[in-house]
C-alpha positions in Angstrom: -145.6 44.2 15.8 -143.5 46.2 18.3 -143.1 49.9 18.0 -140.4 52.3 19.3 -141.2 54.6 22.1 -143.3 57.6 21.2 -141.4 60.6 19.8 -142.7 63.9 18.5 -141.2 65.7 15.5 -141.3 69.5 16.0 -142.4 70.9 12.6 -143.9 74.4 12.3 -147.6 74.5 11.4 -147.9 75.3 7.7 -151.4 76.7 7.7 -154.2 77.7 10.1 -158.0 77.9 10.1 -159.7 80.9 11.7 -160.1 80.4 15.4 -163.7 81.4 15.6 -164.7 78.8 13.0 -163.1 76.1 15.1 -164.8 77.3 18.3 -168.2 77.6 16.6 -168.1 73.9 15.5 -166.4 72.5 18.6 -168.8 74.2 21.0 -172.0 73.0 19.3 -174.8 72.2 21.8 -174.4 68.4 21.4 -172.0 68.2 24.4 -168.6 69.3 25.6 -166.0 70.4 23.0 -164.2 67.7 21.2 -161.7 69.9 19.4 -160.7 73.6 19.8 -157.9 76.1 19.4 -156.1 76.9 22.6 -154.5 80.3 23.6 -151.5 79.5 21.5 -153.7 78.7 18.5 -152.8 75.1 18.6 -155.5 72.6 17.5 -156.4 70.4 20.5 -158.5 67.2 20.3 -160.2 65.6 23.3 -159.7 62.0 24.3 -160.3 59.3 24.5 -162.8 58.3 21.9 -161.5 54.7 21.9 -159.1 52.7 23.9 -157.2 51.2 25.5 -156.0 48.8 22.8 -152.9 46.7 22.9 -151.7 47.6 19.4 -152.4 49.9 16.4 -153.5 46.8 14.5 -156.4 46.5 16.9 -157.2 50.1 17.4 -157.1 51.4 13.8 -160.0 49.3 12.4 -162.1 50.0 15.5 -161.5 53.7 14.9 -162.6 53.5 11.3 -165.8 51.8 12.3 -166.4 54.4 15.0 -166.2 57.3 12.5 -168.2 55.7 9.7 -171.4 57.7 10.4 -169.8 61.1 10.5 -171.1 63.6 7.9 -169.4 63.4 4.5 -166.8 60.8 5.6 -167.7 58.5 2.7 -168.8 61.0 0.2 -166.2 60.3 -2.5 -164.8 63.4 -4.2 -168.1 65.3 -4.2 -168.1 68.8 -2.7 -169.7 67.5 0.4 -166.9 65.1 1.3 -165.1 65.7 4.6 -161.8 64.4 6.0 -161.4 64.0 9.8 -158.1 64.2 11.6 -157.2 63.1 15.1 -154.4 61.6 17.3 -153.5 58.2 18.6 -151.7 58.5 22.0 -150.4 56.7 25.1 -151.0 57.7 28.7 -148.0 58.0 31.0 -146.8 54.6 32.2 -149.3 52.9 29.9 -148.1 51.0 26.8 -151.6 50.7 25.4 -153.1 53.0 22.7 -155.9 55.4 22.8 -157.6 57.4 20.0 -158.8 61.0 20.3 -162.0 62.4 18.9 -161.7 63.6 15.3 -161.6 67.2 14.0 -163.0 68.3 10.7 -161.0 71.5 10.6 -159.0 72.0 7.4 -158.1 74.3 4.5 -161.2 76.2 3.1 -160.6 74.8 -0.4 -160.4 71.3 -1.8 -156.9 70.1 -2.9 -156.2 69.4 -6.6 -158.4 66.8 -8.1 -161.2 67.3 -5.6 -159.2 65.7 -2.7 -160.0 66.8 0.8 -157.7 67.8 3.6 -157.8 68.3 7.4 -155.3 69.8 9.8 -153.2 67.4 11.9 -153.9 68.3 15.6 -151.1 69.6 17.8 -152.1 68.1 21.1 -154.5 65.8 22.9 -156.5 66.7 26.1 -157.3 63.7 28.3 -158.7 64.7 31.7 -157.8 61.3 33.1 -154.2 61.6 31.9 -153.2 65.2 31.4 -149.6 64.4 30.5 -150.6 62.1 27.5 -148.4 62.6 24.5 -149.4 61.9 20.8 -147.9 58.8 19.3 -149.3 59.1 15.8 -151.9 61.1 13.8 -154.8 59.6 12.0 -157.1 60.8 9.2 -159.9 59.5 7.0 -160.1 59.5 3.2 -163.5 60.2 1.6 -162.7 57.9 -1.4 -161.4 54.4 -1.6 -157.7 55.4 -1.9 -154.4 54.9 -0.2 -152.1 57.6 1.1 -151.9 60.7 -1.2 -148.6 62.2 -2.2 -149.3 65.1 0.3 -149.8 62.6 3.1 -146.2 61.4 2.6 -144.4 64.7 2.5 -141.9 65.5 5.2 -143.3 69.0 5.8 -146.6 67.6 7.0 -145.2 65.1 9.5 -145.7 66.0 13.1 -145.1 62.4 14.5 -143.2 59.4 13.3 -146.4 57.4 12.5 -149.5 58.2 10.5 -152.6 56.1 10.2 -155.1 56.4 7.4 -158.3 54.6 6.6 -160.9 54.9 3.7 -164.6 54.3 3.5 -164.3 50.5 3.3 -162.0 50.6 6.3 -158.8 49.6 4.5 -156.1 50.7 7.0 -152.6 52.0 6.1 -149.7 53.0 8.3 -146.9 55.4 7.3 -143.6 54.9 9.3 -141.8 58.2 8.6 -138.5 57.0 10.0 -138.4 53.7 8.2 -139.9 55.3 5.0 -142.4 52.5 4.8 -146.1 52.3 4.0 -147.9 49.2 5.4 -151.4 47.9 4.9 -153.4 46.1 7.6 -154.0 42.6 6.3 -155.5 39.8 8.3 -154.8 41.7 11.5 -151.1 42.4 10.7 -149.4 45.5 9.2 -147.7 44.3 6.0 -145.1 46.6 4.2 -146.3 47.5 0.7 -144.3 50.5 -0.3 -141.0 52.3 0.2 -141.2 56.1 0.3 -138.4 57.8 -1.7 -136.9 61.3 -1.2 -139.0 62.6 -4.1 -142.2 61.5 -2.4 -141.1 62.9 0.9 -140.3 66.2 -0.8 -136.6 66.1 0.3 
């Protein structure tokens, strides 16, 4: 499956988490920070966690497997469940894909119905490729679900592609421009849903 060149949608951040909370978690003694707030209060994630991969079809299931042991990632709708958000990006002059480390930062309260949320990062920091640009965002679901209505809303889109996976590593891709949700089946992304204006919030 071929993808158009990376493009970023400039959409204002709709909510923020306290800077000190992010720094306290990111600067834990387990190693260098993997996510933080910069001087402009942007959420930055470090990379790469994974890559390079020749396609999203290859990278996405590897990413799910890499994150499976994180705290709360498969906790269902219990209070202890935790979503993680990160970025998929390409290095300058490199058509392959890389995945950043995830961030658990999100709103302080659960969404309706016990659903979890996490903030989409604004930028990736890759010391080997400082000019890397995000291609898509990714996030985990704590329950065996598909994209939520909130995931498909236009106000939450930073990039033209969004990847999601759940505890059993079902992988979904949202193509914002084509208004299409695809599911990874037998190594291929297969369209399963058209996203209407109502779902997009437009």
